[in-house]
Structures are given as C-alpha cells and as structure tokens.
N, C-alpha and C positions, 0 to 999 in steps of 0.2 A: 368957396371953391378953394381958398389955400389949404383950408383943412382935409379938404376932400381929395386934393393931391397931394399932401404932404407924405404918405407912406411911397406915392411913385417917384417922388423926387430922387432917393437913393436908388432906385431899381435900375439894371442895366438897360440900355436900351436896344430894341432889336435892330440886329445887323445879321451879316451872312453866313455868321458862324454858331450863334446862340439860340437857335429857334427852339431847341427842345426845352432848355433851362426856363427861357423867357415864356414861352406859352404856359407852363408850370405855373410859374409865380403870377402871371395875368392871372390864370382862373382862379386860384386862391382869393388874389387880391377882389377881384370881380364879385366872388362869392361873400368875401368880407362886405363888400358895398352894397350887397342885395341887387347885384346888377347881372349877374350871371344868367338868370332864367331868361335875358331877352338876347344874350349872345350864343349860348349853347346849351341853354334849358327848354323849358316846354311853355316859352312864352316868346319865342321868336317873331310870331308874327301878329303885327299891328291888330289891335281889338276893333269892332266894327261901331260900338258906343261910344260916345263922344266923353264921356266923363272917364272911361278906362283909358280911351286913347290918349287923352292930355296926359295923363299920370305915365302912360307908357311912352310918349313923346319925351316927357322930360327924363325918364331913366334913359331912353335910347340916345338923346344928347349928350347925357354924362358919359355912358359907355363909348361913343364914338370919340369924345375928345380926349379920355384916357388914351384910347388906342392910337389917335393922330402925335398925342406928346409923347409917347414911349416908343414909339418907332423911328428909326434913323432917316434921314431925310430921303435917301436913295429909295427908299421903300414905300415912301409916301404914294408915289404914283399908282400903286397896286389897290390902295384902298380909299382914296380921295373922291373917286367917283361912286363910291358905295352909299345905298339909301339906306340902309341899317347895320346895326352891330355886327349880327349874324353875318349880313354879306362880307363885310370888311374882315372878320374872324376867318371866313371859309377862304378867301382870295390868300390870305396869307398862309393858311393851311395848305393849299393846294400848290402855291407858290413852293413853298420848301418842301414839300412832299418831293416833288421832281427834282429840285435841286439836291435833297438828301439821297434818294435814288441813285443818281449817278455819281455823287462823293462815296457813296456806301460801296457801291460797285468797284470804285477805282482801290479804296481802301482794301475791300476782300481780295482784291485780285495782288495787290501788294502782298498782302499776308500769306497768300498761296504759295507766292515765288521766294517768300524772305529765307535768308539762310546767314549765317554768322559771318562769313568770308573773313575779311581782317578787320572784323570788329573786336573789340575784348567782349568777355563774358558780360560784363556789366552794361556795356553800350548795347548790346546784343538782346541783353533782356528787356533795357529799358524801351527799345524801338520796339520789341514786339509787346509789351505791356501797353504802350501809347496809343500802337494801332488798334488794338481789342478795347482799350477804353473807350476810343472816340467811335468804332464801330457800335458798342453798346448804346451810346448816348443817343445814334442817329437810330437805332432800331433796339428800343429797349426790351420789346416782347422776344428777342431772340440775341440777348445779351451773352456775351462769350464767358463761358465758364472758366474756373481755375484750371479745371481738369483738360479742359480744350486747348487753353493756353500754354498748360505743360508740353501736350504733345506736339502742338506747331512749333514751340521751342526747341526740343529734342529732335525734332525731324531735321531742324535745320543747322544742327549744332556741327563745329569741324569733326572729321572722323576721329581726331585724338582723344575726343570726351566719351566716345561711345562705351569704352570698358567701364568709364564709371558708372555713366548712366544704367548700365546692364547690372553691375553689383548692388546698386540700390534698390532694382526691383526685387531683390532677393531678401531685403529689409523685412521684418515684421510690420513695421509702418513706413512705408514710402516717405520720402521727405518732402515737405510742401515746397511751392516753389520759390521762396525765399530761401529756405535750407538748403536746396539745389543750388541755386545762385552762389550762394555762401560755398558749398563743397566744389564748384567747378571752377571759382574765384579764386581759392586757396590753392588747387592744383595748377592754374594759370600761374599766379605767383611762383609756386615750386617750378615749374616748368623753364621761367625765366631766369631762376638762380644757377639751374644745372650747368648749362652752357658756360656760365662764368667759372665754375668749379673746374669744369674740365679743361678750359684755357690756361686756367692757373698750373693746373697739374701737367700741362703740356710743356708748359713753360718751364718747370721745374726739371722736367726730363731731360728738356734741350741742353738746359744750365748744366746738368748733371754729365751730360755725354759731353760737351765741351771740356769740362774739367777733364774727364778721363783719357779724352783726345790728347790733351797738353799733357799729360803725363807719360803717354805712350810714345810721345816725340821726345819726351826726353830720355826715356829708356833707349830710344832708337839714336837718336845722336851721339850718346856716350857709351855707345857697345861696341864690341868687334866680335866678329862670329857668332854674333848671338847672343853675348854675353855682356850684360853691363859693366862699366868700371866701378870698382866699390867707390873710388873718388870723383863722383860726377862733376864737381866742380872744376876739377882740371884735369879732364879727359885728354885735352890737346897734348899735354904735356908730359902723356904716359906713352913711350915707346915699347914698341913690341919687340919680339925676340929676334926679329930681322933689322931691327934700328930705325924703323919707321915712325 
C-alpha cells in the first residue's frame, strides 16, 4: 500500500480553490494505476459475475481510498457515503461546478467593471492578468486570449494614455501586451518627472525676480527726480542745489 500511495503523498489535497488542477492530476494518477476505468472510464458499473466482481471490488476499494486520502477533511462529507468511485468523483465534480460558476460570475463582473483609477500601470496590468488567469482556470474551454486581455486593459486605462494607445495602432506590428505595458510604464515614469522639472523652473524664476526687485529698490532709494546717484553708497550725504 505504501508503494501504491507514494506518488499521492506529494500531491496537493483537494481544497476550495484548486479543483481544476487537482482533478487533472488525479485523472493522470488513476490512469497510471489502471484505476481510471472504474472512476470515469468504461468500467464504472460493477460486473455481474463473481470473478469479475471480485477484481472490480479490489480496484474500487483502491480508488475510493485514494480519493479519501487526497481530499481535505472539510470535503470528506461529500464523498464519505459514496458506494462507488464514480459516485464519489461525480459528487466532487458537481460540487465544484456550482462553486466555480458562482466564482466565475463574480470574476467576470469584476473584469467588466475594472479600470485603472489610482493604480500604477504595473499594478493595473497585474490585476487584469490575475483575474483573466483565474477565469481561464475555472473555464478552460473559454480561456481569455491575450487579444481580449489587451482590449480589456486598454478600455480601462486612464485618459492620458489614449494618445499612446492610438499611436501604437498605426504601427506595422502592434506591440505585445508586455511591450505595451513597458511603453505605458515608461510614459508614466516620464510624467512623474515633468512636474519636478516645472517646480524647479518656477523656483528659479521666483529667485531671479526677487534679485531684480532688490536691484530696483536700490535704484529707487538712491535717486532724485527719477535719476540715481552716481555714488549709491553715500546718497544721503549728497545735497541737491537747494541744500537739502
């Protein structure tokens, strides 16, 4: 029995989030152990003659044991009363079909309403990719392609990136999703630098104006009749013609 279960020991148990991957691994494991035929193949019904029935019962016991061992405790209630491996397998498939449908609907609703808002370009791309990958796992037959993912991302971008997206559409070869992310991320980094440059320029202008204003004050203080004294440093000692 140890040799029989050794490949299963390193396998992740079925939980609320991994049914698709788990069921794929289990199917290949059961095929390798010549047990899939009584779980989901052509030999799921117990035979009528005693000789074949004994063999079938041995295989059925092994398959049921594997399913019990490789399922989390919280899920045992869904298969503990099953009489055959097929019944246990179908119970799990039905359970997660309902669960996946509900989760899938939530993910699709989130994807339809997603937009960049305050997220950075990198965060936004990662968010959309994560949701699309999760949907593809739950519904492999309708996996989201990169083309559709690209459309979803572009639709939710902030308006300041519309010009860049429009420009890329005129290229001979449109950028891949990764290339588009890099282009937008570079623009985002550039946009963050521009305000800093403007602030520095404004500070320089203010400083220059202050210096000019001080110079004007000196001219005004040291002047008579709109004409500055030649000796600005000693203007108060320079009397005019009237003796003032």
